[in-house]
N, C-alpha and C positions, 0 to 999 in steps of 0.2 A: 484439361479434359472437360468436354461439355457435359451438362447435366443429363442430356438425353442418353449419351453413351454410358454414363455412370449408372443411371437409375432406370432407363428404359422409357418406352413410349406406350401409352394406352390409348386405343381408339374406343370410345363408347359409341355404340351404334344405337341411337335413340333419337327421338324428336327433341329439338332444342326448346327448352322452356326454362323459366326461373328455377324450377326444382332440379332439373337435370344439370343446370349450370352450377348450382350449389353442390350437387353430388360431385361433379368434375373438380370443382375448386377444393373440396374436402380431400379427394383422392390425391390431387397434386400436392397439397400441403402436408399430408401425412405419409405419402409414399416417396415423395421426391421425384416422381415420374412426370414427364410431360404428358398432359391429358388433353385429348381433343374429342369433341362431340361431332358425330357424323350422322346425317339423316339416313334411315334405311333405304330411302328411294334414290340416293345418290351414290355413285361409285366411290370406293375408298381410294386414297392416293396409292399409286403403285410403287411406294417406297419400301425399302427393306432395311431398317436400322438393325443394330446388333440384337437388341431386345425389344420385341413388340408383342403386345397382347391385344386381341380384339375382344371387347366385352359387349355382348349382345343383350339388349333389353328384350326379354321375352314378352313384354307387354306390347311391343311394337313390331316384332318379327315372330309370328306364330310358328308352331312346330311344322305346320303344313307348308310354310314358306321357306323354312330353313334349307332344304336341299337345293332349291333353285337359287336362293341367295348365295349359298356357298359355291355353287357351280359357277356363278358369275364373278367370283373374286378374281382380281388380276393374278396372272400366273406367279408373279413375285410374292404374292401373299398366300398361295395355295397351302403352304406348310406352316403358316403362322399359327401359334396357339390361339384357340378359341375358347371362350367361356361364356356362360349365360347367367344372367341375374334376373331377379324378380320371378324365380321359379316357385310355383305354388306349393308343391308337395312332391313326394317320391314318384308317384305315378306320372306327374308332369315331367319330372327330371328324366325318367326312363324313356318317356316318349320323345323328349328332346334329344337324348343320347342315341335314339334309334334313327334320328334324322341327320345328325351332324357329328363330326369328329371333335366333340368337345373335350377339352382337358380339365375344365373346371365348371362347377355348378354352385351358384349362390342362391339360397332360398330367399323368398320375399322378406322373411322376418330376421334375416341375418343382420348382425350389428355391423356398423361401418368399420369398427376396429377389425373384425374378422375378415371383412372384404379386403381391407388393406393388407392384412397378413397373407390372405390367399393370393393377391396380386403379386406380391413379392415372390411367393413360391412358384407361381406360374411363369413369371419372367425368368426364373432360374431353371425352367424346364421340368418342374415337378407337376404332379396332378393335384387337384384340390376338390375333394368331394367329402360328403359326410361318411362316417363309418358304416352306417346302415346301407347307404347307396353303394359304397365300395364292396361291401359284403354281397349285396345282390348281384353286382356285375361279376365278381369273382366266381360266385356260384354258377351263374350262367355259363361262364367260360369253361369251368370244370366239367359241367354237364355237356357242353358242346364238344370238348376234347374226348369225352368218353362215349360220344354218340348217344347219350341219354336224352338229348334234346330231339324230340320226334319231328322229323321233317314234315312240312305242310304240303298238301296237294301233290305228294309223290316227289317233292324236291329232294335231291341228293344233298349230302353235307357240303360239297363244293358249291352247289347252287345256292344253298342257304348262306354260305360265306359271301358269295357274289352279291346276293340280295342285301346283305348287311352293308357291304361297301357301297352298293348302289344307293341305298337309303341314306347313307352318310354324305351323298353328293359327289362321290368319286366319278371321274370320267372313265371311259373304257381304257385309256392308256394308263391312268392311275391304278385301276383295278389290276391290269396286267402287270404293272411294276410291283405291286404289293404281293401278288400271287406267283410271281416269277414265271409267267406264261406269256404267250404272244397276244397281241391285241385281237388277232383273228380268232384265237381260242376263246377269248372273252366274248366276242360277238357270237360265236357258236353257242356258248353257254346261255347267253341272253336270249337267243332265238328259242332255245329249248325251254327256258324259264317262262318266256312270254306265252309260249304255246300251252304249257301246263297250267298257267293261271289265267289263261284266256284273255290276254291283253295284247295290244298292238304297238305300244311305244313306251318310252321311259316314264312319261307323265302318268299314263294309266297304270304302269307297274308300281310307281310310288304311291298312288292312291290305293291300290290293292294292298300294298304292304301296310300302310297306315290303318286301313280298315280291318285287315285280317290278322296282322301280327302286332302292330302298334308297340306298346311298351314292353312286350315280352321279348323283343328282339333288340337289345341294346347293342351299340356298335362294337363289333368284335375287336377292332383296333384298340379302342379304349379299354375293353376288358383285358386284353393281352397286356397292355401297359400297367394296369392295376395289378395283374398277377405277378409281373416282374418286380414291381415296387414292394410287394409284400413277401417276396421269397428271401 
């Protein structure tokens, strides 16, 4: 059995440098994974091994770039586990979570040992976040469930859910699949959302979300996963 099948594959999305190569070499040596560095400006290989983790350097892909970057992933990688590292603090983490369907968050001051442990967990399909961050996400989801999260600009709870998925980079079809509705229904909801927040397209809507909701709107999919993991 090959090492890749046994230990998994990690794509580090960052600029190649002596420092990033040392990081990749350390992860390879201490996790047993095949580790590959990929520039944020170049498409990732459209391969799908049994265990794959995409590790995004937040110093090279900012939160405002995450939705478009995730939207452009090859279809074969659309459901691959994503994690971000070099996250500054909780506010930065929440902002990143509002923009992408991240399964893991590693802060800038995280030790290499902890990152290796988190990579193993993520490759096994688990989530990896600090206790404080998980508590914040679970609180959000519980408020969302009980309708205590006040909709903005007259948006309904369903529209807020669609906005969360939109901000995470989901396509219309992906939103439809997750909400068990037709793509036509999603388009109708988006038309109403755009009208209420006074925008004309997805890019303008994403800008509105980041400016007006930002870190208070963590990704609902991630919050649901955390809720399930703690029950």
